[in-house]
N, C-alpha and C positions, 0 to 999 in steps of 0.2 A: 359478680366481680371475678369472680372464674372467666364469664365468658369476655369479660372487656381486656383481661390479661392474654385470654386465649386468641384475641383477634388482633392486639395491639403485635404480641408474637409472629402471628400470623404475616401482618403488615409490616415485620421488620425482616422478618426469611423472604418476603416477595420484593424488597426494597434491595438488600443485599444479593438477591440473585440475579435481578436484573443488570445489575454491576458487573456482573462477572465477564470474563472475555469467552465468545463462542466460538470452539475451536471443533465440534462437530461437526456432520454433514459428509458429503461424498467430493472425493478429490475434482476439482472443476476444472477445464482442461483451455490453458492461454500459451503465452507467449512472449519471451520479456519484451517491452522495444528497445531499438538498438538504434543510436547513432541520430540521435535528437538532440536539441536543446531548447532550452526551454525561454523564451523570446523575453526581452530585456524590458519591454512595456507591458508584463503580464503585472499589476498590483503587489505591491508586499505585502508578504503574510502567509500563512499557511491554506493551501488550495488539498483539497480533496475532491477531484473533480472527474465526472462520468462524461464521456465524450461518444456522441453517436456520428456526429457527418463533419465533412470535410472541413466546413468553414470554419465551425467552431476548435475545429484540433488546430488549423491553420494562426488562428487564434491566439494559441499558446507555445507549439511547438515551431522550430523550423529545421529543414534539412542541417546535418553534420556529416555528410560524406565524407570518408577517409579512405588512404590508398591502402590496395592490400584486398587480402581474401576477407570476404566477409565486410566490408567497408560500407554500402551503403546502408539507407535507413531502412527498416523492417519493413516490407511494404503491408498495408491498410487497405483492405474492401470493405468498408462503411456499409454494405449493404447486405454484409453479412456478418460482421464485424465490432464492437464497440471500444473503445479506451480506456481504463483505470486508471489513474494516475495519483498518486499522491507528491504536490511539490512544497520544499520548505521557505523561509525566508533565508535573505542571500546570508554570509556567513564567511566567518576568516577560521574556523574550525574547519578541519579535516573531515569529512559526515559521510555518511551512507545511507541507503535506505534499502533495507534489503526486504524483497517476497519473500516471508515466511511459510504461506496457506494461500490457496486460492481455494473454498468449499463453497461446495452448493448445499444447502440446506433448505427445502421447502418452495418459494417464490424467491428465494433473498439469497445472493452469492454476498458470501463474506472475504472481503479480502482482507489480510490479515499479513501486515508487516514490520522491520524491525528496523530501530534509528540509531547507530552508533557513532558518536561523536568521538574525536582522537585529536591530534595536538592542534596548536594553532600555526594556521600558515601566515607567509606575507602577500597572499592572495585575498579574493574573495570566489566565492563560488553561491550557484543556489542547488541545492540536491532536490534529485526526483528520483521517483523508480515510476515505470508506466508496463501495463500489460496488454497485451491485446488479448481479448477473449472472443469466443464465435457467441454470435447474437443466440445461438437456442439457449446458451444459459439464461440463467433468470438477470432480468435489469434493474433489481431493486436490489442496489450494490450496502452493506454496511461496512465502515471501515475501519478499524479494529488495529491498535498499535500495540505490540504485543511484545516482552522480553522472552532470552529465551528460558529464562525461567519457568512462564507461565505453560511455554512449549512443554519444558521436562515435569513440570507437575500433572500435565495432559497426557503425560507417557506419548510422545511425539516426540522423535529422532530429529534435530534440526542439523544440519550437514552443509549450511551454508558459510560463508566465509568466516572467521577468526573475527574476533572484536578490533575495531581500529587502534592501535598502537601507536605511541608517538615513536618518531624514529632515535635512531642507537647514535 
């Protein structure tokens, strides 16, 4: 009887711990990908992508150059780098996805991100975030949606943008 109870408790603890967000490891080197848009023909839904070549990248993203300083799209050399992206379904709410942490732990890269929704708008958008990672980093990517509270509980101070707020 005691053995059965003990094994049940061990199973419950293992199950609960597997659901926890992993915020450990060593910070990985990455650059935020700028001045691209998500192609209209990408199927609806949430996409968590790891892109290793130019053709797959062009199937998802298009160039969105703008005038001025830093207006060119981020350069990506797929012989040395790969892209990690989270793309959400189209929405009429002001929505941001921010990269919270990119950590290397063992042979995995943990990509932690925060999604924040704001006020309704008169237009629709396809929110996304994407980073460019050196191929030296592990390529087995684990996506983790986290909250500011998760980071605070782990003792990590997040200094990203403040939550989206409705207009005054």
